[in-house]
N, C-alpha and C positions, 0 to 999 in steps of 0.2 A: 302483805304482813309478813312482818319478822318472828323470832322465836318469841317474844314476851308481847303480851294485848295488853299491857300499858305499865304504866310505870311501879303500880303496887304491886304487881305479879312480880316485877324484875326485883322490887325489895321482898317480899318476901321469899323468893328462890335464891338469891341473893346472900341474906339474913342466914338464911336457913345451911346453904352451902358453905359460906364462909365461917358458920358457927361450929360446922363440923371440922373444916380447915382447920384453923386455930386452937379450939381448943381440945376437940377428942384425935388429932392424929399429930400429936407435937410440934407442929407446923409452929405455934405461939413461943413455944422455947426456941424454936431457930430465929423467931423472929427477935425475941429479945438476946441471945445471943450477936444477931446480927446489927442489932441496935436499930431495928427499921422500921417503919409505919408506912401503910400507904394510903393513899388518897386517889378514888377513882372517880373519874369526871366522864360520867355514861349521855352517850345521846341516842336518842332513835331507841324508845324514850330516854326521857333526860333523868337524870338524879346522879345524888352523889352514896360514896360507899367507903367509910374511912374504916380502916383495920388496923388494930396493932397490938404486941402479946396479950393483949386484958382489953380489948373493946371490937365489936363489930357492930357498927352505928347505920342507918341511912333515911335516907333524907337531905333536909341542910341541916339540920345539926353535923351530920357528917363530911359540911364544909369545912371546912379547917384543915390547919396545916397538918403536914407528914414529910418525913424524908424524901419520900420517892412520890408524887401527883403520878396517875397513868389515866390518859386519855381515850376511851374508846370508845366504840356503839355495843348497842346490844347484844348484838350479831355478832359482835367479833370475841364478845366477852365467852359465846358459845363457840366460836370457831375453834378459839384457844383451846378450849379444855376439852375438844374435839379429836385437834391433834393434826383439824384442817388450816390451822396458823399458827406456823413456831413465830416464838419473841424474836428474833434477831431479825427474821422477814420482815417483818409486822413493822418494827422501830425501822429498820433500812425505809419500807415502802411508807412512814408512816402511817398505818395504818390501825398502830397503836401511836399513840405520842406520849413521852418520857419526859420530865424532869426532877433529879435530883441522880445520885450517883450509880450509873447504871451499873459496874459490879456487884454493887452491893443487890441490882435486881437479878442478875447471873449468876449470882454467888445462890440464892435463892429457888432456882429452878431445879435442881434436884433433892431435893425438898418437897417438891409438888408432884413426884413419880406415881404414890401413893391416890392421891386425890383423881388424877385421872382415867384408874379404875371405875370407882364409885361413881362418877360424876352424870354415867345415863342413868344411873337409880332416882338421882334428884332429878335429873329433867322429869323421868317416869311418872315421879310423885306430884311434879309441877305442874302437871299438865304440859311437856315441852315436847314436841315430837321432833327427833332429830331426824326424819325422812324426807 
């Protein structure tokens, strides 16, 4: 069993987390500055997440064109945010598949640092065990 009990659980978690990331942490403005949007194609459980400076959407509606498309498992989402999986290594080993300008992906990484600190709080709030 993975970190998420089903797709709805994953969507509730990702919407809550990404709304904080985009609208409260200031990363939305960085996304606007770098002209970036993301579509995440998720597996195990299957689903979609779309994020731009003004929008956080999950489900079929999120299956839309974005500057960067990332494909990864639900478990690898958690492993990324808990620093068990570094993005450069994940891209090299294809644990995360990416389409789009990789320099833009890497340029955003430093802006994400504050999220690593609060990520465990979101896991606890959504009953995701990190043990």
